[in-house]
N, C-alpha and C positions, 0 to 999 in steps of 0.2 A: 600471288602465284595461283595457277589453276589447281583446283582440288582434285587430286588423282586417286583419292581413296576408292571411289566407286569403280574405277577401271584398273586398279592396281594389278589384278589378275592377268590382264592383257599386256602389261608392260614388262620390259626387261629392266634389269638393275640400273642401266644408264639413263632411262627415261625420266625418272623423278628429278635427278640433278639437272637434266636438260631443261625440263619444264621450269625449274626454279631459276636457272640462269637466263632463260628466254624471257621470263616474266620481269626479271631485274633489268635486262637490256631494254625491253619494250617500255617499261615504266620510265627508266632513266634517260634513254636516248631517243626513243620515238615519241612517247607521250608528251614530251616537252615542246615538240615542234608545232609551229602554228599550222592551222588548217589552211590549205590553199584557197585563195579567194575566187578563182575562176578556173576554167579548163586549162588555159595556158600555164597558170601557176601550178596546177596539179601535174602537168606533164613534166615540169622542171622538178617538182618535189618528188615525183615517182623515180626519176633518175638519181636524185640525191639519196632517197631511201634505198634504192638498189645498191648503191655504193656502200652505204652503211651495212647492209646485210652481207654483201660480199666481203668487205674488209673485216667484219666480225666473225666470219665463218658460219653465219646463220643459214646459209644455203646447203650446208653439208648433208643434212638429212635427205635432201633430194638426191644427191649424188651417191649416198649410201643405200638408196632405195628403201629408206626407213620410213615407211608410211605413218607409223605411229608417232615417230619423232616429228614428221612434217605436221601432223595434226596438233601436236603440243606447241610447236613453234607458232603455227598459224593462230591458235587460240590466244596465245600471249600477244601476238602482233595485232590481231583483230580487236582485242580489248583496248589497245592503245591507239590504233589507227586503222580504219578500214582500208585506206590506201596502201599501207604497208602490207597488210594481209593480201590484198589483190596483187601487189608486186611479187610477193613470195609465191602465190599460187600460179601466176603466169609464168614465172621462171620454171616452176615444176612442170607445168603443161608443155612448155617449149623444150625443156631439157630431157624429159623422160623418153620421148621417142628416139632421140639420139643415143641416150644411154642404152636403151633396149635393142635398137635395131640399126643404129647408125653405122656407117662404114668406118674403118680405121681412120681414113682421111677426115671424115666429118667430125669424129670424136676429137682428133688432134686439133683441128681447126677451131672448134667451137667450145668444147667443154671447159677448158681452163678459163677462158674469158667469161663464160656464163657464171661459173662458180665464184669468180672474183668480183662479179657485179659490174664488169666492164661492158657487157653486151646484154641488152634487154631482149628477151625472146618474144616471139609472137606466134600465133597459130591462126589458121583459118578453118572455118567449118562450112560445109555446104550440105544440102539435102537434095535428093532427086526432086525435080519439078518445083524448086524454090530457089530464091536468090539468083546467083549467077548461072544456075543450071536452066533457068527459064529463058527461052528465046524472046527477044523483044517483039512486041506486037506492032 
């Protein structure tokens, strides 16, 4: 279990039990899974991990906008599997804009499926004069 003594001042009462449960889940359910052998296997495993996270309610801190809870869950997941941590992080990056600024229709269409681990979110980034913003020569 993550040692929360140094950050206890910043946590709410529900955070320590969350960290303990997340650690148990990560060790018992995630840590026992085999590492994917290649990119194709990692893509399949990422979807399986997403379903485990959704089915277990582990994405809830994202939807509660509980950033400290997200950090504690990510710490436990990352110790067991960097891929599981990445899946959690990407769900947060994809869901948060909808949570904060999405229309009612977007929220209705996407948030339930994202929380249940049925939909994997994605996001795109661009910078001025780089990537897709640069005209072909």
